[in-house]
Kinemage of the C-alpha trace (Angstrom):
@kinemage 1
@onewidth
@group {chain A} dominant
@subgroup {mainchain}
@vectorlist {calphas} color= white
{ca met a 1} P -6.851 -5.968 -18.102
{ca arg a 2} L -8.976 -8.378 -16.131
{ca ile a 3} L -8.795 -7.659 -12.435
{ca ser a 4} L -11.862 -7.805 -10.219
{ca phe a 5} L -13.837 -4.560 -10.094
{ca thr a 6} L -11.398 -2.455 -12.094
{ca trp a 7} L -11.704 -0.926 -15.512
{ca ser a 8} L -9.808 1.139 -18.022
{ca met a 9} L -10.997 3.835 -20.403
{ca leu a 10} L -10.321 4.228 -24.083
{ca leu a 11} L -9.111 7.754 -24.765
{ca gln a 12} L -10.424 8.972 -28.108
{ca glu a 13} L -8.427 11.793 -29.582
{ca lys a 14} L -10.340 13.772 -32.210
{ca asn a 15} L -9.343 12.441 -35.632
{ca ser a 16} L -5.764 11.797 -34.643
{ca phe a 17} L -4.331 11.082 -38.089
{ca arg a 18} L -1.089 9.784 -36.635
{ca asn a 19} L -2.900 7.145 -34.530
{ca gln a 20} L -4.950 6.056 -37.555
{ca ile a 21} L -1.801 5.562 -39.624
{ca leu a 22} L 0.130 3.775 -36.869
{ca arg a 23} L -2.990 1.901 -35.740
{ca arg a 24} L -2.429 2.640 -32.067
{ca gln a 25} L -4.825 3.695 -29.342
{ca arg a 26} L -4.365 5.159 -25.866
{ca ile a 27} L -6.047 3.688 -22.807
{ca lys a 28} L -6.218 5.131 -19.301
{ca leu a 29} L -5.532 2.629 -16.526
{ca pro a 30} L -7.073 2.806 -13.013
{ca ser a 31} L -3.773 4.182 -11.682
{ca gly a 32} L -4.162 7.169 -14.007
{ca ala a 33} L -1.325 6.056 -16.259
{ca lys a 34} L -1.920 6.232 -19.988
{ca lys a 35} L -0.719 3.388 -22.175
{ca ile a 36} L -0.529 3.011 -25.952
{ca val a 37} L -1.771 -0.310 -27.339
{ca pro a 38} L -2.312 -1.549 -30.901
{ca ser a 39} L -5.763 -0.777 -32.299
{ca gly a 40} L -6.262 -4.448 -33.098
{ca cys a 41} L -6.389 -5.348 -29.401
{ca arg a 42} L -9.724 -6.712 -28.298
{ca ala a 43} L -11.582 -5.542 -25.228
{ca met a 44} L -14.381 -6.889 -23.082
{ca ile a 45} L -17.224 -4.533 -22.284
{ca gly a 46} L -18.281 -4.425 -18.633
{ca gln a 47} L -16.670 -5.270 -15.331
{ca val a 48} L -15.155 -8.514 -14.146
{ca ala a 49} L -16.991 -10.026 -11.175
{ca gly a 50} L -15.661 -10.214 -7.624
{ca gly a 51} L -16.054 -6.575 -6.650
{ca gly a 52} L -15.647 -6.800 -2.870
{ca arg a 53} L -12.769 -9.254 -2.904
{ca thr a 54} L -10.255 -6.901 -1.296
{ca glu a 55} L -12.620 -5.974 1.575
{ca lys a 56} L -13.008 -9.601 2.678
{ca pro a 57} L -10.974 -10.470 5.799
{ca met a 58} L -8.193 -13.005 5.284
{ca leu a 59} L -9.159 -15.005 8.431
{ca lys a 60} L -6.121 -17.294 8.317
{ca ala a 61} L -2.386 -16.762 8.297
{ca gly a 62} L -2.226 -19.145 5.344
{ca asn a 63} L -4.275 -16.775 3.208
{ca ala a 64} L -1.902 -13.923 4.053
{ca tyr a 65} L 1.026 -16.205 3.282
{ca his a 66} L -0.276 -17.004 -0.195
{ca lys a 67} L -1.160 -13.353 -0.846
{ca tyr a 68} L 2.302 -12.001 -0.020
{ca arg a 69} L 4.215 -14.962 -1.440
{ca val a 70} L 3.536 -13.778 -4.981
{ca lys a 71} L 4.129 -10.102 -4.166
{ca arg a 72} L 7.281 -9.369 -2.171
{ca asn a 73} L 9.122 -10.385 0.964
{ca cys a 74} L 7.207 -8.233 3.453
{ca trp a 75} L 5.327 -10.865 5.464
{ca pro a 76} L 5.375 -11.887 8.279
{ca lys a 77} L 6.392 -8.654 10.015
{ca val a 78} L 8.303 -9.481 13.174
{ca arg a 79} L 8.268 -6.781 15.864
{ca gly a 80} L 11.561 -5.375 17.025
{ca val a 81} L 10.825 -6.128 20.693
{ca ala a 82} L 10.360 -9.808 19.810
{ca met a 83} L 13.906 -10.024 18.393
{ca asn a 84} L 17.281 -10.522 20.018
{ca pro a 85} L 19.408 -7.461 20.825
{ca val a 86} L 21.846 -8.313 18.028
{ca glu a 87} L 19.027 -8.133 15.468
{ca his a 88} L 17.235 -4.919 16.456
{ca pro a 89} L 17.755 -1.938 18.800
{ca his a 90} L 14.448 -2.759 20.535
{ca gly a 91} L 15.330 -6.420 21.085
{ca gly a 92} L 16.321 -8.323 24.198
{ca gly a 93} L 15.331 -8.174 27.837
{ca asn a 94} L 13.312 -10.443 30.092
{ca his a 95} L 10.016 -9.025 28.918
{ca gln a 96} L 9.044 -7.277 25.698
{ca his a 97} L 9.720 -3.588 26.171
{ca ile a 98} L 11.753 -1.097 24.158
{ca gly a 99} L 13.893 -0.127 27.152
{ca his a 100} L 14.508 3.475 26.113
{ca ala a 101} L 12.620 6.300 24.459
{ca ser a 102} L 10.999 5.196 21.206
{ca thr a 103} L 11.420 8.636 19.625
{ca val a 104} L 14.600 9.123 17.604
{ca arg a 105} L 16.116 12.328 16.295
{ca arg a 106} L 16.083 13.007 12.565
{ca asp a 107} L 19.873 12.992 12.171
{ca ala a 108} L 20.375 9.658 13.949
{ca pro a 109} L 22.664 7.250 12.091
{ca pro a 110} L 21.170 4.303 10.191
{ca gly a 111} L 20.651 1.388 12.523
{ca gln a 112} L 19.676 3.684 15.367
{ca lys a 113} L 16.812 5.201 13.406
{ca val a 114} L 14.004 2.834 14.437
{ca gly a 115} L 10.779 3.654 16.217
{ca leu a 116} L 9.123 7.051 15.995
{ca ile a 117} L 11.456 9.148 13.837
{ca ala a 118} L 11.403 12.882 14.650
{ca ala a 119} L 7.940 12.564 16.203
{ca arg a 120} L 6.147 15.837 16.877
{ca arg a 121} L 3.897 14.083 19.370
{ca thr a 122} L 3.360 10.572 20.728
{ca gly a 123} L 0.720 8.747 22.748
{ca arg a 124} L -3.045 8.866 22.646
{ca leu a 125} L -4.818 11.703 20.917
{ca arg a 126} L -6.483 13.932 23.494
{ca gly a 127} L -8.626 17.036 23.326
{ca gln a 128} L -9.108 18.787 19.986
{ca ala a 129} L -6.868 16.354 18.082
{ca ala a 130} L -8.961 13.392 19.272
{ca ala a 131} L -12.188 15.123 18.233
{ca thr a 132} L -10.968 15.843 14.713
{ca ala a 133} L -9.589 12.302 14.367
{ca ser a 134} L -12.919 10.752 15.401
{ca lys a 135} L -14.771 12.970 12.903
{ca ala a 136} L -12.405 11.826 10.157
{ca asp a 137} L -13.021 8.165 11.086
{ca lys a 138} L -16.802 8.585 10.886
{ca ala a 139} L -16.677 10.336 7.510
């Protein structure tokens, strides 16, 4: 596997006679999954360059377009309030607002279940919750 700044480990089982006969070896992938490959497979020692590639900002919509084009149809994400009322429950109106409460009950039917589903709380974090959230951000 040659992906920037990732690696896999060769799992050596102590004198596994079966693996010696079948000429197979187990490797552990970064996801934690273990995979069996033929022992004749070659490997490169070290890491592939480009370690901070995923931390770099995309800067342009074109870069995001090319990134998600090869993955799945999840970009661009159009907001519900920007749609027409026939396309989304939050759509329509003369200015972009939801028009009703954004919280929805858990047993709402599909199609109505958009927004904050069975929210315990909404809005800004205040008081103790805000303090613990800011500590988590700093850590």
